[in-house]
N, C-alpha and C positions, 0 to 999 in steps of 0.2 A: 595773105599767104602764110603768116605765122601759125594760124590755127590749123593748117593742114600738115604742119611739120610736127607730128606726134612724137618723133624720135627725140626732139629737143625739149618739148613742153610737157611730156608725161613721164612720171617716175615709174609707171607700171606699163608693161607691154599690153597690146590689144588682147582681148580674150581669145583663147584657143578653143576652137570647136572641132578640130580635126581628130582623126583616129590616133590611138597611141602609137601605132606602127609608123604613121607619118611624122608624129612628134619625134620619135626616135631617129628616123632618117634625117630630119631637119637638124637635130643636135649633132649627128655625125657630119652632116654637110657643113655646119658651122666650124667644126674642127678642120675639115678639108679646106674650107675657105681661108683659114689662117695659114695653112701649109702651102697653098698654091703660089703665093708671091715668092716663096723661097726655092721654088723649082728653078733650075738653071734655065736661062733664057731660051736655049735651044729646044727644051722640052715643054716649057710652060705654055706655049701657044699651039702645041700639037697634042702631045699626050695629056698634059694638064687640062687643056680645054675639053678634050674628049671625056676625061673622067668627070669634069664639072658638068658637062652636058648630060652624061649618063645619070648622075645624081638627080638632076632636074627632071629628066624624062621618067625615071622611076617614081619620083615623088608625084609627078603629074598623073601617071597611070594609077597609083594607089589612091590619090585624091578622087579621081573620076570614079573608080570602082567603089569607093566608100559612099558615093552619092547616087549610085544607081540602084534599081530594083535588083533583088537577088538573082533573078533569071538572066540579067544582063551583065553581071559582074565577072563571070568566068574568063572571058577573053582578055579583060584588062588585068586581072590578077596574073594570068599566064604570061602576058607581055611584061608585067612588072618583074616577075621572076627572071625572065630572060635579060632584062636590063640590069637587074641587080647582079646576076651572074657575070655579065659582061663587064660591069663596073669592077667587080672583085678581080676579074682577069687583068684588067688594065692597071689596077692598083698593084697587083703582083708584079707586073712588068716594070712599073715605076720603082718598086722596091729592088727588083733585080738589077736595074741599071743605076741604082743608088741615087734616085731622085727623092726617095723617102728612106729615112734611116729605120732601123729595126723598131725603135720605140713608136715612131709615128705610124708605121705600118700596122703594128699590133693594135694601137689605139683606134685605128680606123677599122681594121679587119674584124675584131671581136664583136662590136655591135652590129656590123653588117652581116656577120654569120647569124646572130640572134634575129635580125630582121628577116633573113632568109628562112629561118625556122618558122617565124610568125607567118610569113607569106605561104609557106608550105602548109601550115595548119589551116589557113584561110582557104587555100586551094582544095584541100581535102574536104573541108566543110561544104564547099560549093559543089563538089563532085558527088557528095552523098545523095543517094536516091531517097526521097521521102518515104517513110515507113507508113503504109496505109493503115495499119492497125493503130499506131500511135495517134494518127490524125483523125481517128474516128471513122474513116472510110473502111469498107470491108466488113461492116456489121450487117 
């Protein structure tokens, strides 16, 4: 069993093969994971778990989209954008009810806004119609 416990036996993490957008989301999730235990008990298992679940769902959708053919990515990227927007909405609520202080809210919100811009760029790229002249067709 010791050989399966790479957290204790390895000084380096397993190699990352995921997209930069997923790596950024994971780094923000790690911060969130540190903040969650400090939520008041009345919100930790409701609002806190909802936010946690939205992080996981957004990461899952981005991961799936990253491994599909281009023609299949669009609905997953659109859903990921929806999950990210919902995540930001619930983070704002947690800040408004003072489950997150200003500093923690900003530390989470800024990279999530950047991730949102990255997803928006990914969406625009997927929505572009191929140019037949650039692809050699139409000659």
